[in-house]
The first five atom37 places (N, CA, C, CB, O) and aatype in JSON, in Angstrom:
{
  "aatype": [20, 20, 20, 20, 20, 20, 20, 20, 20, 20, 20, 20, 20, 20, 20, 20, 20, 20, 20, 20, 20, 20, 20, 20, 20, 20, 20, 20, 20, 20, 20, 20, 20, 20, 20, 20, 20, 20, 20, 20, 20, 20, 20, 20, 20, 20, 20, 20, 20, 20, 20],
  "atom_mask": [
    [1, 1, 1, 1, 1],
    [1, 1, 1, 1, 1],
    [1, 1, 1, 1, 1],
    [1, 1, 1, 1, 1],
    [1, 1, 1, 1, 1],
    [1, 1, 1, 1, 1],
    [1, 1, 1, 1, 1],
    [1, 1, 1, 1, 1],
    [1, 1, 1, 1, 1],
    [1, 1, 1, 1, 1],
    [1, 1, 1, 1, 1],
    [1, 1, 1, 1, 1],
    [1, 1, 1, 1, 1],
    [1, 1, 1, 1, 1],
    [1, 1, 1, 1, 1],
    [1, 1, 1, 1, 1],
    [1, 1, 1, 1, 1],
    [1, 1, 1, 1, 1],
    [1, 1, 1, 1, 1],
    [1, 1, 1, 1, 1],
    [1, 1, 1, 1, 1],
    [1, 1, 1, 1, 1],
    [1, 1, 1, 1, 1],
    [1, 1, 1, 1, 1],
    [1, 1, 1, 1, 1],
    [1, 1, 1, 1, 1],
    [1, 1, 1, 1, 1],
    [1, 1, 1, 1, 1],
    [1, 1, 1, 1, 1],
    [1, 1, 1, 1, 1],
    [1, 1, 1, 1, 1],
    [1, 1, 1, 1, 1],
    [1, 1, 1, 1, 1],
    [1, 1, 1, 1, 1],
    [1, 1, 1, 1, 1],
    [1, 1, 1, 1, 1],
    [1, 1, 1, 1, 1],
    [1, 1, 1, 1, 1],
    [1, 1, 1, 1, 1],
    [1, 1, 1, 1, 1],
    [1, 1, 1, 1, 1],
    [1, 1, 1, 1, 1],
    [1, 1, 1, 1, 1],
    [1, 1, 1, 1, 1],
    [1, 1, 1, 1, 1],
    [1, 1, 1, 1, 1],
    [1, 1, 1, 1, 1],
    [1, 1, 1, 1, 1],
    [1, 1, 1, 1, 1],
    [1, 1, 1, 1, 1],
    [1, 1, 1, 1, 1]
  ],
  "atom_positions": [
    [[5.39, 26.28, 20.12], [5.36, 25.68, 18.78], [4.16, 26.27, 18.03], [5.26, 24.11, 18.86], [3.04, 26.29, 18.54]],
    [[4.42, 26.72, 16.83], [3.35, 27.32, 16.04], [2.56, 26.23, 15.31], [3.92, 28.33, 15.02], [3.06, 25.11, 15.16]],
    [[1.35, 26.53, 14.86], [0.54, 25.53, 14.14], [1.24, 24.99, 12.9], [-0.79, 26.14, 13.74], [1.09, 23.81, 12.58]],
    [[2.01, 25.82, 12.21], [2.72, 25.36, 11.02], [3.76, 24.3, 11.35], [3.38, 26.53, 10.33], [3.92, 23.33, 10.62]],
    [[4.46, 24.49, 12.47], [5.47, 23.5, 12.89], [4.8, 22.19, 13.26], [6.29, 24.03, 14.09], [5.31, 21.11, 12.95]],
    [[3.66, 22.27, 13.92], [2.92, 21.08, 14.31], [2.47, 20.3, 13.08], [1.71, 21.45, 15.18], [2.53, 19.07, 13.07]],
    [[2.04, 20.99, 12.05], [1.6, 20.34, 10.82], [2.79, 19.67, 10.13], [0.92, 21.36, 9.87], [2.66, 18.57, 9.61]],
    [[3.94, 20.34, 10.11], [5.14, 19.75, 9.5], [5.55, 18.47, 10.2], [6.29, 20.76, 9.52], [5.97, 17.51, 9.55]],
    [[5.44, 18.44, 11.52], [5.79, 17.23, 12.27], [4.84, 16.09, 11.91], [5.75, 17.5, 13.78], [5.28, 14.96, 11.73]],
    [[3.56, 16.38, 11.82], [2.57, 15.35, 11.48], [2.81, 14.81, 10.08], [1.14, 15.91, 11.59], [2.7, 13.61, 9.84]],
    [[3.14, 15.7, 9.16], [3.41, 15.28, 7.78], [4.65, 14.41, 7.72], [3.58, 16.5, 6.86], [4.65, 13.39, 7.04]],
    [[5.69, 14.8, 8.43], [6.94, 14.04, 8.43], [6.72, 12.65, 9.02], [8.03, 14.79, 9.22], [7.23, 11.66, 8.49]],
    [[5.97, 12.57, 10.1], [5.7, 11.27, 10.71], [4.9, 10.37, 9.77], [4.95, 11.45, 12.02], [5.2, 9.18, 9.67]],
    [[3.91, 10.91, 9.1], [3.08, 10.09, 8.22], [3.87, 9.65, 6.99], [1.83, 10.85, 7.8], [3.59, 8.58, 6.45]],
    [[4.84, 10.44, 6.53], [5.65, 10.05, 5.38], [6.58, 8.88, 5.72], [6.47, 11.23, 4.88], [6.95, 8.11, 4.83]],
    [[6.95, 8.75, 6.97], [7.88, 7.7, 7.38], [7.18, 6.39, 7.74], [8.68, 8.17, 8.55], [7.85, 5.37, 7.9]],
    [[5.88, 6.41, 7.86], [5.14, 5.2, 8.23], [5.13, 4.22, 7.07], [3.7, 5.54, 8.65], [4.96, 4.62, 5.92]],
    [[5.32, 2.93, 7.35], [5.2, 1.94, 6.28], [3.73, 1.75, 5.9], [5.83, 0.59, 6.7], [2.84, 2.09, 6.69]],
    [[3.46, 1.21, 4.72], [2.07, 0.97, 4.34], [1.47, -0.11, 5.24], [1.98, 0.56, 2.86], [2.2, -0.91, 5.83]],
    [[0.15, -0.14, 5.34], [-0.5, -1.11, 6.23], [-0.34, -2.57, 5.79], [-1.97, -0.79, 6.33], [-0.45, -3.47, 6.62]],
    [[-0.07, -2.81, 4.5], [0.13, -4.18, 4.02], [1.42, -4.25, 3.22], [-1.06, -4.65, 3.16], [1.86, -3.25, 2.65]],
    [[2.03, -5.41, 3.18], [3.22, -5.73, 2.39], [4.52, -5.08, 2.87], [2.99, -5.33, 0.99], [5.58, -5.38, 2.33]],
    [[4.46, -4.22, 3.86], [5.67, -3.73, 4.51], [6.4, -2.56, 3.87], [6.59, -4.81, 4.6], [6.92, -1.72, 4.6]],
    [[6.47, -2.46, 2.54], [7.13, -1.33, 1.9], [6.28, -0.78, 0.77], [8.51, -1.74, 1.37], [5.45, -1.49, 0.2]],
    [[6.49, 0.49, 0.46], [5.71, 1.12, -0.6], [5.98, 0.5, -1.97], [6.0, 2.6, -0.65], [5.03, 0.29, -2.73]],
    [[7.23, 0.19, -2.32], [7.44, -0.45, -3.63], [6.7, -1.78, -3.79], [8.92, -0.68, -3.86], [6.2, -2.08, -4.87]],
    [[6.63, -2.57, -2.73], [5.87, -3.83, -2.8], [4.38, -3.57, -3.0], [6.08, -4.65, -1.51], [3.72, -4.27, -3.76]],
    [[3.87, -2.56, -2.33], [2.46, -2.21, -2.48], [2.17, -1.74, -3.9], [2.05, -1.13, -1.46], [1.17, -2.14, -4.49]],
    [[3.04, -0.88, -4.45], [2.87, -0.42, -5.83], [2.94, -1.58, -6.81], [3.94, 0.64, -6.18], [2.16, -1.64, -7.76]],
    [[3.87, -2.51, -6.58], [4.0, -3.68, -7.46], [2.73, -4.53, -7.4], [5.23, -4.52, -7.07], [2.27, -5.03, -8.43]],
    [[2.16, -4.69, -6.21], [0.94, -5.48, -6.07], [-0.23, -4.81, -6.81], [0.6, -5.66, -4.58], [-1.03, -5.5, -7.44]],
    [[-0.32, -3.5, -6.73], [-1.38, -2.78, -7.43], [-1.22, -2.94, -8.93], [-1.38, -1.28, -7.04], [-2.19, -3.2, -9.64]],
    [[0.01, -2.79, -9.44], [0.25, -2.95, -10.87], [-0.01, -4.39, -11.33], [1.69, -2.55, -11.21], [-0.56, -4.6, -12.41]],
    [[0.37, -5.35, -10.52], [0.11, -6.74, -10.85], [-1.4, -7.01, -10.9], [0.79, -7.67, -9.83], [-1.88, -7.7, -11.79]],
    [[-2.13, -6.47, -9.95], [-3.58, -6.62, -9.95], [-4.21, -5.99, -11.18], [-4.18, -6.0, -8.69], [-5.14, -6.54, -11.76]],
    [[-3.7, -4.84, -11.59], [-4.19, -4.18, -12.8], [-3.9, -5.04, -14.03], [-3.55, -2.79, -12.96], [-4.77, -5.19, -14.9]],
    [[-2.71, -5.6, -14.11], [-2.35, -6.45, -15.23], [-3.25, -7.7, -15.3], [-0.87, -6.87, -15.13], [-3.7, -8.08, -16.38]],
    [[-3.49, -8.31, -14.16], [-4.37, -9.49, -14.12], [-5.78, -9.11, -14.58], [-4.42, -10.09, -12.69], [-6.41, -9.86, -15.33]],
    [[-6.26, -7.98, -14.15], [-7.59, -7.54, -14.55], [-7.67, -7.28, -16.06], [-7.98, -6.27, -13.77], [-8.66, -7.64, -16.7]],
    [[-6.64, -6.66, -16.61], [-6.62, -6.39, -18.05], [-6.63, -7.7, -18.83], [-5.38, -5.55, -18.44], [-7.39, -7.85, -19.79]],
    [[-5.8, -8.65, -18.42], [-5.75, -9.95, -19.1], [-7.09, -10.66, -18.97], [-4.61, -10.83, -18.52], [-7.58, -11.24, -19.95]],
    [[-7.68, -10.64, -17.81], [-8.97, -11.27, -17.6], [-10.05, -10.68, -18.5], [-9.38, -11.15, -16.13], [-10.82, -11.41, -19.12]],
    [[-10.11, -9.36, -18.58], [-11.09, -8.72, -19.45], [-10.82, -9.05, -20.92], [-11.07, -7.2, -19.25], [-11.76, -9.22, -21.7]],
    [[-9.57, -9.14, -21.3], [-9.23, -9.51, -22.68], [-9.72, -10.92, -22.99], [-7.69, -9.41, -22.9], [-10.34, -11.15, -24.03]],
    [[-9.46, -11.86, -22.09], [-9.89, -13.25, -22.3], [-11.41, -13.34, -22.38], [-9.37, -14.14, -21.16], [-11.94, -14.01, -23.26]],
    [[-12.1, -12.67, -21.48], [-13.57, -12.71, -21.49], [-14.1, -12.08, -22.77], [-14.15, -11.96, -20.25], [-15.07, -12.58, -23.35]],
    [[-13.49, -11.0, -23.22], [-13.92, -10.36, -24.47], [-13.73, -11.29, -25.66], [-13.14, -9.06, -24.7], [-14.61, -11.38, -26.52]],
    [[-12.6, -11.99, -25.71], [-12.35, -12.91, -26.83], [-13.29, -14.11, -26.78], [-10.88, -13.4, -26.81], [-13.73, -14.58, -27.82]],
    [[-13.61, -14.6, -25.6], [-14.5, -15.76, -25.46], [-15.93, -15.43, -25.9], [-14.51, -16.25, -24.02], [-16.59, -16.27, -26.51]],
    [[-16.41, -14.24, -25.6], [-17.81, -13.91, -25.84], [-18.03, -12.99, -27.03], [-18.39, -13.28, -24.63], [-19.11, -12.41, -27.17]],
    [[-17.04, -12.84, -27.89], [-17.25, -11.99, -29.07], [-17.51, -12.81, -30.31], [-16.06, -11.09, -29.29], [-17.71, -12.25, -31.39]]
  ]
}
């Protein structure tokens, strides 16, 4: 087995692994977007309160 084949196997295996939390990549992406939305709303509220 050549080094290139070994690297392809490692890449393929890592692509098939589920994310460490939430079980699927779409759930993880949704959680990140939801967290971003909450942060934006929070900063907006704080800005309106203290301006």
